[in-house]
N, C-alpha and C positions, 0 to 999 in steps of 0.2 A: 351886374344884380340883372340888367337889361337882357343881356346874353342867356342868362339860366333862367329866366321866364319866359323870354322867347322858345327857347328849348323847351319848357315844361309845356307851353301852348300848341307847340308843334306835335309834339310825344300824343298830346290829349287828341287833338284831332285826328292825326293818323288812325291811332287806339280806335276812336267812333267809326272813322271810316272802313277800317277793318272789320268791325263789329258788323258794322251795315252790310260789309261784301258778303261775309260768311251766315247772315240770316236770309241773302238771296233765295228764293225758291228754287229748288230743282225741279227742270221741266222734264215730266217722265213719259211722256207721250202725244203723241198728236194725229189727231186722223182729220181726213177732208171726204165731204159728202161727194157721191158720183157725180153730183152734177155742178161738183166746184164750187157751190157758193159760200157753203159755211165748213169755217176749220172751229175743228174743237182740240182744245189744248189743256191738260193736265199737269198740275205739278204740285210738289210739297214743301214744307219747311225743311222736313227732314229729307234725306236722300233716301231713307231705308228705314225701316220701322222696327223697335225695340216694345216688348211687355212692358207695359207700365209707363213708358215714353210717350207723350203728346206727339203727334203729328196733324198740322194742318193743310189741310188737300185744296185746293182748288183748282177750278174749271172754269174756261171760258171759251165763250160760242162767239166766233168773229162774222161777220158780213164780208165776204172777200168780194162781191158785186161791187162794179163801180157805178151801175144804174139804178139796179132794184132795189127798193124797199122790201125787207121781209116781216112777216106780220107770224103771228101764233108760235114764236121762238121760246123755248122751255131751255130749262136747264135743270136735269132731276139725278139724285145721286142714290147709289143703295152698297151697303159694305156686310160684312159678316167676319168672325175669324174663323177659322181652320177648325172643326169641330170633327172626329171621327165619330161615325156611328150615331150623328145627329142628323133628326128632318131639319131643321136651319139651324144656321150661325148662332153662338153664345154672344154673341159680341161684336166690335169691341164697344165699350162705353163712349157715348155720344157727350164730350166736354162742352162745346158751343157750336153757334150758327154762326156764319158771317150774317153782314144785315141785309135785309130782304128774306132773310132764307126762313124756311119754315118746315115742321113736321109733314109728312104726305096722311093723308087720309084714309082709314079703312074704304069710305065709300068709294075712291079715287082708284085702289088697290086693294087684294087681298088683304087681311090683316096680318098676315105672317110677313109680308111684303113689306108694308106702310111702317111697319115697327122699324125697319133697318132702313129706309128712306126719306130724303129731305127735298124740298122744292126750292128752287132759289132764283125763282121766277112766278108768278100765277101759274097756275095750272093751266090755263087758257093761253099762257103765253105774253110775249111783250114784242115790240117793235124794235125792230133795227133798220136803221137808213144805212146806205152803203157805206163800208168801211168803219161802220161802228160797232162795237161788242160789248157782252153782257156777261158777270161774272158771278160765281157764288164760292162759299167754302164751310167747308166743316172742320172741326178739331177732333179728332177719336184717339183715344187711349186703348190700344191692343191689350186683351185680356189674356191669350194666348198664344204660343209658337204657331208658326207655319203661316201658310196664304193667308193675304189678308183680305182678298176675294174683293176688292174696291173696285165699283165700277162707275162711271157718270156717263151720261148721256143728255144730247141734245136732239131739238126736235125743230120742225117749222113750215109753213105753208108755201106750197108750190106758188109761185109769183105768177104762174101761167095757167095752172089747172085748179089750183087752191084748195088741192087734194092735201092732204097732214102727211109730211115725213115724220112719222115717229120714231124716236131712238135712231137718227141717223142724222151724224155720226154718233157712236159710241165706243168707248175705251174701259176695260178691265186691268187694273192693275194686281200682279199676282207675285209683288217679292215677296220673300220670305219675312215673315216676323222673325227676329230672334228670338227664343225663349229667354226668359228668367227662371233662376233657382225654385224650386217649390219643395215643401214637405213630403213626402211619399211614407208611409208607414203600413208597416202588415202586425197584424196579431193573429192568434192562432190558437186551435185546440183539439182534440181527437173526442171522438164521439162515445167514448172509454175511456177513464182512466186505468182500467183493468179488464181489458178483453179476455176473453178464453184464448190459450194456448190452440194455432192454427183456426183461428177464426176469422171472419172479414168484418175491417170497419171503417172511419173513415177520418180523416183529417180535415178541417173547415179554416180555411186563410180569408181573414178580411185584409183588403187593400183599400188603404183609401189614401186623397190628397187633403192634407190640411190646410194647402195653398202656401202663399195668397194668390197664386198662378196657376191656369191650366198645365197640360204638360201638352210637348208635341215629341211625335216620334218613336211615341209606345215606352211600356214597360214590360221587363220580362220576370216571371215569378220561376223560382230554380229552386225543384227540390231534389235533393242526392240523397236516394232511400238507404237507409242501413241493410245489409245482408238480410237482416232477420224479419224482412219486408216483401214481400211482392206485389209489382205494380199489378192494379185490377182495371181502372178507370180512371177519368176524370173530367171534369166540366166548367165552365165559369158561370155564375150567374150575374145576370146583369138586369137593369131597369128600361124594358120598350120604351123611348122618349114617343112614341106612338100609342102606346096603348097603357104606359103607368105603371104596366104589369110584369113581374120577372120572369125572364126566359132564361133557357140553360141553355148555353153555347158549348158546345165540343171542342176546343180549341186546343188543348195539352198535347205533347207527344211524349212518348218515355223513347231513350236509348238505352237499353242496360238498366241500371237503377237510377238514373238522371231524369228528371219528369223538368219539365220545361214548359211556362206558358205564357205565351204572347199575349197581352193586355192591351185592352183599348185603351185610348189616351182619354185622361179623368179630367175631368174640369173641376174647378174651386169648390168644392163642398156641395150639397144636395144630394140626389141620388145619380147623377152624372160624375161623381166624383171618387164613387166607390165600386167595387167590383166582389165577388164571393166566390174564391177558388174551392174545389171540392176534391178532393181527393180520397179514392176506395183502394185498400189494400188488404192482403192477406198476410196473418203472420204467422212467424214460424211455429213448430208444432214442439218446440223446447220452450219452457213457461221462462223469462228473462224480462229485464228490463230495456226497454228499447228507447232510444233517443233519437228525434227525428228533427232535424232544423231546413227550415225555408229561407229562401232571401230574395230580395227585389233587386233589380238591376235597369237604371236608367238606359235610356239609348240615345247617344250625343245626337245632337249637342244638346240635349238638355241634364241639367248637373240636379242633384238634389243639395237642398240645406240641410239636411239633418240626418245623415247616415247612420245615428246611432240607432235607430228605429225600424231600420232595414231587412232586420230578418228576427226572427222568433226560433224558439225551439222548444218543443213538446215532448213530457216524457209519460211513457205507459211505461205499467207493467202485465205482461199477460202471467195467465195462472192455470 
């Protein structure tokens, strides 16, 4: 019985040790200031990022000097997900901040930048004796795939001149966030269900990301027109992130009867989560029913969680 208990205790201890070893942070990058006084270390709880998975980033500033006390030592952080066509990043979501960390104020930075940053020291800095260090951390959850654009920096007052070395050194982490499957949908209609034979009309396709995540890598709309149609032209309509107004973009191309439209990456919902594709065609001079289908295709490594709504068929009857 004692041997069984001892084995059980040993197994529990070994399991606990293994768990602690697995939880050890991964050092991502280090950098040292040109004068050698300060080293900045960036580490994370997960060695890589994935959409929807929390990751805790920790950065540490170390006073390398054996004699000089450094004042005004700061720790700052900025982040943002990949966002094709966006003015500023869309995320990721800030889950929590480490002790002593707080949001940056628009009085210190432009509001668009302060929104994605934290201080983990007072903005005026702290004091480090020789060999001492100061650390800060944030836990983030990526909401879309692509480069996370996670940056950290430190700064300090020169012990000789007293001038401030701001953001020296600094680090930027750009490992690619693995995307998660999301639901890309398409619907469509013709400008007329009964256009005159030989006339010009349009197909309008609405492409939407129903979430729950953003896309990464792009989406391609393909429409192989039936022989009874002649391609005239096409454009995408997106909402400008600057003005909030619709903008027409001529991104489609045609080879023979096949029209291909590479689309922007789509965020989860909202105006940046949808795009309209308009195709102009001319019908044959022979009256007939015309059946036209368009389909969506994600670009690897992005996957679609529901391929049942990735195509649409529109029928018209010319007269």
